[in-house]
C-alpha positions as CSV (number, residue, x, y, z in Angstrom):
1,M,-17.3,31.0,27.5
2,P,-13.7,29.1,27.1
3,P,-11.9,29.3,23.9
4,I,-14.5,28.1,20.9
5,S,-14.0,25.6,18.3
6,L,-16.6,25.2,15.7
7,L,-16.4,22.6,12.7
8,I,-18.5,24.4,9.9
9,K,-19.9,22.6,6.6
10,P,-20.1,25.4,4.1
11,A,-21.4,23.0,1.3
12,S,-23.4,20.9,3.4
13,S,-23.5,17.2,2.2
14,A,-22.5,18.4,-1.2
15,C,-19.4,16.7,-2.7
16,N,-17.8,15.9,-6.0
17,M,-16.8,12.3,-5.2
18,N,-18.5,9.1,-4.2
19,C,-16.7,7.5,-1.6
20,K,-18.0,4.1,-0.5
21,Y,-17.7,4.4,3.1
22,C,-18.6,8.2,3.3
23,F,-20.0,8.3,6.9
24,Y,-21.8,11.6,6.2
25,H,-23.5,10.6,3.1
26,A,-25.1,8.2,5.3
27,I,-25.9,10.8,8.2
28,A,-27.2,13.2,5.5
29,N,-29.7,10.3,3.7
30,N,-31.3,10.1,7.4
31,R,-32.5,13.6,8.0
32,L,-35.4,15.1,6.8
33,N,-33.4,17.5,4.4
34,A,-29.9,15.6,3.3
35,F,-28.7,18.8,1.7
36,Q,-29.1,21.5,4.0
37,G,-27.9,24.3,1.6
38,M,-24.8,26.2,0.8
39,L,-24.2,28.4,3.9
40,S,-24.7,32.0,3.1
41,V,-21.9,34.9,3.5
42,E,-24.6,36.3,5.9
43,N,-24.8,33.3,8.3
44,L,-20.9,33.1,7.9
45,E,-20.7,37.0,9.0
46,M,-23.1,36.2,12.0
47,I,-21.2,33.1,12.7
48,V,-17.4,34.8,13.0
49,K,-19.2,37.7,14.7
50,E,-20.7,35.6,17.8
51,V,-17.5,33.5,17.8
52,M,-15.2,36.3,18.5
53,E,-17.7,38.3,20.7
54,T,-18.2,35.1,23.2
55,A,-14.9,33.1,22.8
56,E,-11.8,34.0,25.7
57,G,-8.4,34.0,24.2
58,Y,-8.5,31.8,21.0
59,C,-11.3,30.3,18.8
60,S,-10.7,27.8,15.9
61,F,-12.6,27.5,12.2
62,G,-12.7,24.0,10.6
63,F,-14.4,23.4,7.4
64,Q,-15.3,20.1,6.5
65,G,-18.0,18.4,4.5
66,G,-19.0,16.9,2.1
67,E,-16.5,18.9,0.1
68,P,-15.9,22.5,1.8
69,T,-13.8,23.6,-1.3
70,L,-17.1,23.6,-3.4
71,R,-18.3,26.7,-1.6
72,G,-15.8,28.7,-3.6
73,L,-12.5,30.4,-2.6
74,D,-14.3,33.7,-2.3
75,F,-16.4,32.4,0.6
76,F,-13.2,31.9,2.3
77,R,-11.5,35.3,1.7
78,Q,-15.0,36.7,3.4
79,L,-14.2,34.7,6.2
80,L,-11.0,36.1,6.7
81,E,-12.4,39.5,6.1
82,F,-15.1,38.9,8.9
83,Q,-12.4,37.7,11.3
84,K,-10.6,40.8,10.6
85,K,-13.5,43.0,11.3
86,Y,-14.6,41.5,14.4
87,N,-11.4,40.1,16.3
88,R,-11.6,43.3,18.7
89,K,-10.4,41.1,21.8
90,K,-7.2,40.3,19.9
91,L,-8.0,36.4,20.1
92,K,-5.7,33.9,18.6
93,V,-7.6,32.5,15.4
94,H,-6.9,29.3,13.8
95,N,-8.3,28.1,10.3
96,A,-8.4,24.4,8.9
97,I,-9.9,22.8,6.3
98,Q,-10.7,19.0,5.3
99,T,-10.5,18.3,1.6
100,N,-10.7,15.5,-0.9
101,G,-8.2,18.0,-2.9
102,M,-10.2,17.4,-6.3
103,L,-10.5,21.3,-6.6
104,I,-7.2,22.4,-5.2
105,D,-5.1,24.5,-7.6
106,D,-2.4,26.9,-7.5
107,E,-4.5,29.9,-6.6
108,W,-6.3,27.6,-3.7
109,A,-3.0,26.8,-2.6
110,E,-1.4,30.4,-2.6
111,F,-4.3,31.3,-0.4
112,L,-4.0,28.6,2.0
113,A,-0.5,29.0,2.6
114,Q,-0.7,32.6,2.8
115,N,-3.3,32.9,5.3
116,R,-1.7,29.8,7.5
117,F,-4.8,27.5,7.0
118,L,-4.0,23.7,8.3
119,V,-5.1,21.5,5.3
120,G,-6.3,18.0,6.0
121,L,-5.8,16.0,3.0
122,S,-7.7,12.7,2.2
123,I,-5.6,9.8,0.8
124,D,-6.0,6.2,1.7
125,G,-2.6,5.2,0.9
126,P,-0.7,3.9,-2.9
127,E,-3.1,3.9,-6.0
128,E,-4.6,0.8,-5.9
129,I,-5.7,1.1,-2.2
130,H,-7.1,4.9,-2.6
131,N,-9.1,4.1,-5.9
132,M,-11.1,0.9,-4.4
133,N,-13.0,3.3,-2.5
134,R,-12.6,6.9,-3.5
135,T,-13.9,7.8,-7.1
136,T,-15.5,10.6,-8.3
137,K,-19.1,11.3,-9.0
138,D,-18.9,9.5,-12.5
139,G,-17.0,6.4,-11.0
140,K,-13.3,7.7,-12.1
141,D,-10.1,7.1,-10.1
142,S,-9.3,10.0,-8.2
143,F,-5.4,8.9,-6.8
144,N,-4.0,11.1,-9.6
145,R,-5.6,14.2,-8.7
146,V,-5.3,14.1,-5.3
147,M,-1.5,13.4,-5.6
148,K,-1.4,16.4,-7.9
149,A,-3.2,18.9,-5.0
150,A,-0.4,17.5,-2.6
151,R,2.5,18.3,-5.0
152,I,1.0,21.8,-5.7
153,M,0.5,22.3,-2.1
154,V,4.4,21.4,-1.4
155,K,5.1,23.8,-4.3
156,H,3.3,26.7,-1.9
157,G,4.2,25.8,1.3
158,V,0.7,25.1,2.7
159,E,0.8,23.0,6.1
160,F,-1.0,19.7,5.5
161,N,-1.6,16.4,7.0
162,I,-2.7,13.3,5.7
163,L,-6.0,11.7,6.6
164,C,-6.2,7.8,5.8
165,V,-9.3,6.0,6.0
166,I,-8.6,2.3,7.4
167,T,-10.7,-0.5,5.9
168,G,-10.3,-4.1,6.0
169,R,-8.2,-4.0,3.0
170,G,-6.4,-1.2,4.1
171,A,-5.5,-2.8,7.5
172,R,-4.0,-5.8,6.1
173,S,-1.8,-3.4,3.6
174,I,-0.6,-1.0,6.4
175,E,3.1,-1.9,5.8
176,K,2.5,-0.6,1.9
177,I,0.5,2.4,3.0
178,Y,2.9,3.6,6.1
179,N,6.0,3.3,3.3
180,F,4.1,4.9,0.4
181,F,3.5,8.1,2.6
182,K,7.1,7.9,3.9
183,R,8.4,7.8,0.3
184,Q,5.8,10.9,-0.7
185,G,7.2,12.9,2.2
186,F,4.3,12.9,3.9
187,R,5.2,13.1,8.1
188,Y,1.8,13.9,9.6
189,L,-0.5,11.4,9.4
190,Q,-3.8,10.8,10.7
191,F,-5.6,7.2,10.5
192,I,-9.3,6.6,11.2
193,P,-11.3,3.4,11.2
194,C,-14.2,3.4,8.3
195,L,-17.4,3.9,9.5
196,E,-20.7,1.9,8.8
197,P,-24.0,3.6,8.7
198,L,-25.5,3.7,12.1
199,E,-28.3,1.6,11.2
200,S,-26.2,-1.3,9.7
201,E,-24.8,-4.1,11.2
202,R,-21.2,-4.1,11.8
203,G,-19.0,-6.1,9.5
204,T,-21.7,-6.1,6.7
205,A,-20.1,-3.8,4.3
206,D,-17.6,-4.8,1.9
207,Y,-15.0,-2.1,3.0
208,S,-15.6,-3.4,7.0
209,L,-12.5,-3.4,9.1
210,G,-13.2,-6.1,11.6
211,A,-11.9,-5.7,15.4
212,D,-9.2,-8.6,14.5
213,E,-8.4,-6.7,11.8
214,F,-8.3,-3.2,13.6
215,G,-6.1,-4.8,16.5
216,Q,-3.4,-6.1,13.9
217,F,-3.5,-3.0,12.1
218,L,-2.7,-0.9,15.5
219,I,0.3,-3.2,16.5
220,R,1.7,-3.4,13.2
221,L,1.7,0.2,12.6
222,F,2.9,1.0,16.0
223,D,5.9,-1.2,15.1
224,L,6.9,0.8,12.0
225,W,6.5,3.7,13.8
226,Y,8.4,2.7,16.6
227,R,11.3,1.3,14.7
228,D,11.6,4.6,13.0
229,L,11.6,6.7,16.0
230,T,14.5,4.3,17.6
231,N,16.3,5.1,14.1
232,G,16.0,8.7,14.8
233,E,13.2,9.3,12.4
234,Y,10.2,10.4,13.9
235,I,6.8,10.3,12.1
236,S,3.8,12.2,13.8
237,I,0.8,9.7,13.6
238,R,-2.1,11.3,15.4
239,H,-3.5,8.6,17.6
240,I,0.0,7.7,18.8
241,D,0.7,11.1,19.5
242,N,-2.2,11.5,21.6
243,L,-1.5,8.1,23.6
244,I,2.0,9.6,24.1
245,A,0.5,12.2,25.9
246,L,-1.7,9.9,28.0
247,V,1.0,7.8,29.5
248,C,2.7,11.2,30.4
249,G,-0.4,12.3,32.2
250,R,-1.5,14.8,29.9
251,Q,-5.0,15.3,28.7
252,P,-5.4,13.9,24.7
253,E,-6.7,16.5,21.8
254,L,-8.4,13.7,19.8
255,C,-12.0,13.6,21.5
256,S,-12.3,9.7,21.0
257,M,-9.5,9.6,23.6
258,V,-11.3,11.8,26.3
259,G,-13.6,9.2,27.5
260,H,-16.8,11.5,27.1
261,C,-18.2,13.6,24.7
262,T,-18.1,17.2,24.8
263,I,-20.2,19.8,22.7
264,Q,-18.3,20.5,19.1
265,Y,-20.3,23.0,17.6
266,V,-20.8,21.4,14.0
267,V,-22.5,24.2,12.0
268,E,-24.5,23.0,9.2
269,G,-25.3,24.8,5.6
270,D,-28.5,26.2,7.1
271,G,-27.0,27.4,10.1
272,G,-28.2,24.8,12.2
273,V,-25.8,23.4,14.9
274,Y,-25.3,19.7,16.4
275,P,-22.9,18.6,18.7
276,C,-20.7,16.1,17.0
277,D,-19.8,15.4,13.2
278,Y,-21.1,12.0,14.0
279,Y,-24.7,13.0,14.9
280,V,-25.9,15.6,12.6
281,F,-29.1,13.9,12.7
282,D,-32.3,16.1,13.1
283,Q,-33.0,14.5,16.7
284,W,-29.7,16.1,17.7
285,R,-30.2,19.6,16.1
286,L,-29.4,22.2,19.2
287,G,-30.4,25.2,17.7
288,T,-30.1,27.5,14.5
289,L,-27.5,30.3,14.8
290,G,-29.3,33.7,15.0
291,K,-32.2,32.4,16.8
292,E,-30.0,30.6,19.7
293,T,-26.7,31.7,20.9
294,L,-24.1,29.2,21.1
295,D,-24.1,29.4,24.8
296,E,-27.8,28.9,25.0
297,M,-27.2,25.6,22.8
298,R,-24.4,24.6,25.1
299,Q,-26.5,24.8,28.3
300,S,-29.8,23.1,26.3
301,E,-31.6,19.9,27.8
302,K,-30.3,18.2,24.3
303,A,-26.8,19.3,24.8
304,R,-26.9,17.9,28.5
305,R,-28.3,14.6,27.5
306,F,-25.9,14.2,25.0
307,I,-23.0,14.2,27.1
308,E,-24.5,12.2,29.9
309,D,-25.7,9.4,27.6
310,S,-21.3,9.2,26.8
311,L,-20.6,9.1,30.7
312,I,-21.8,5.5,31.4
313,I,-18.7,3.3,32.0
314,P,-19.6,-0.4,31.5
315,E,-18.4,-3.1,34.0
316,K,-16.1,-4.5,31.9
317,C,-14.3,-1.3,31.4
318,K,-14.4,-0.6,35.2
319,A,-12.3,-3.9,35.7
320,C,-9.6,-3.2,33.1
321,V,-6.4,-2.1,33.8
322,H,-6.2,-0.1,30.3
323,L,-9.2,1.8,31.4
324,P,-7.0,5.2,32.2
325,I,-5.7,5.3,28.6
326,C,-8.4,3.4,26.7
327,R,-11.5,5.2,28.2
328,N,-13.8,2.9,25.8
329,G,-12.8,4.9,22.8
330,C,-15.3,6.8,20.8
331,R,-18.9,6.9,21.9
332,R,-19.8,6.3,18.2
333,D,-18.1,2.6,18.2
334,R,-20.2,1.9,21.5
335,L,-22.5,-1.0,21.0
336,M,-25.5,-0.3,22.9
337,D,-26.6,-4.1,22.7
338,N,-23.4,-5.2,23.9
339,G,-23.7,-2.9,27.4
340,C,-21.8,0.2,25.4
341,I,-18.8,-2.0,25.3
342,N,-16.6,-0.4,22.3
343,Y,-16.8,-2.4,19.0
344,Y,-12.9,-2.3,18.8
345,C,-12.5,-3.3,22.5
346,D,-10.5,-6.6,22.1
347,A,-8.3,-4.7,19.5
348,W,-7.5,-1.9,21.7
349,K,-6.8,-4.4,24.7
350,A,-4.4,-6.3,22.5
351,F,-2.3,-3.2,21.6
352,F,-2.4,-2.0,25.0
353,D,-1.1,-5.2,25.9
354,Y,1.5,-5.5,23.5
355,A,2.6,-1.4,23.2
356,V,2.3,0.1,26.6
357,P,5.8,-0.5,27.7
358,K,7.0,0.9,24.3
359,L,4.8,3.8,24.6
360,R,6.7,4.5,27.8
361,H,10.1,4.3,26.3
362,A,8.8,6.2,23.3
363,A,7.8,9.0,25.3
364,M,11.3,9.1,27.1
365,L,13.2,9.4,23.6
366,L,10.8,12.0,22.6
367,H,11.5,14.0,26.1
368,Q,15.2,13.5,25.1
369,G,15.1,15.1,21.8
370,R,15.8,11.9,19.8
């Protein structure tokens, strides 16, 4: 087996927020059992043991939700004990957690910093934009609590980046969002387009992100980033970093830019394993840890079919000059009733038409250490 990366949901779909665009809430509600339980310490030990006995060279454990901090800090202390106990092959181990920040306090931050967890903190921008979609269970605004978590993590030296979900409103306000993040000193950013439930028609939710809006967002954000880069100020934006890699002939680390799916090993609260965070549906369950090994799941017929379904290259893509860099995007955005063409195809095409020469220049500047 090669290096192994797991995405673990220790609190299943449980969350202390009620975000309007939460794709995982929609996924959970399409399963026979929406909430699949808190991951037990016994199952955690079994997971760590199998990964460390199977992986070669490197392994990573990512924690997501729902909200993973609901599982409690002691759970993560146990994680480190198990990693220490079973790392007989001296693997390089990486831990990361994606959080809404609501439970982050000094104790959490000290733990995350001391144990070198990479943290993703969900913030959608300044207060009026963030609070539009990210509210607590009782409908209260969350911005101030999330910003408090950011300040606490800065105080303790936690390594963290920002995850910003882009809605239609967010796309139209990208200058305000970008400049807000800069003023806060946030230099590692990830922007992801919001998702609507799989069964919903695209563009029907009040938070929807249209293809034209997304295309303008990509161009305007790139211009802001490129202006700063040419002025000697580098801001890491994940999808742009990956595009730079692609124009330099390297492989991207962002799975949506690979061009096909791989098996991601998403572990739910009951130990069930799924191929992708966007496909944690009953029909895509690959197995259960303790009953099947990760290798058996990877080689299963269901895993093979999941990957093969992502390999289709539409005729429109084959004729497109941008295919080597676009690769038809994420499978989750491909429309089956439109020949598997990506919903944001026109947006990405407009962006690449505009930005590819500047991407090459940016790659040269970065290579020169600018």
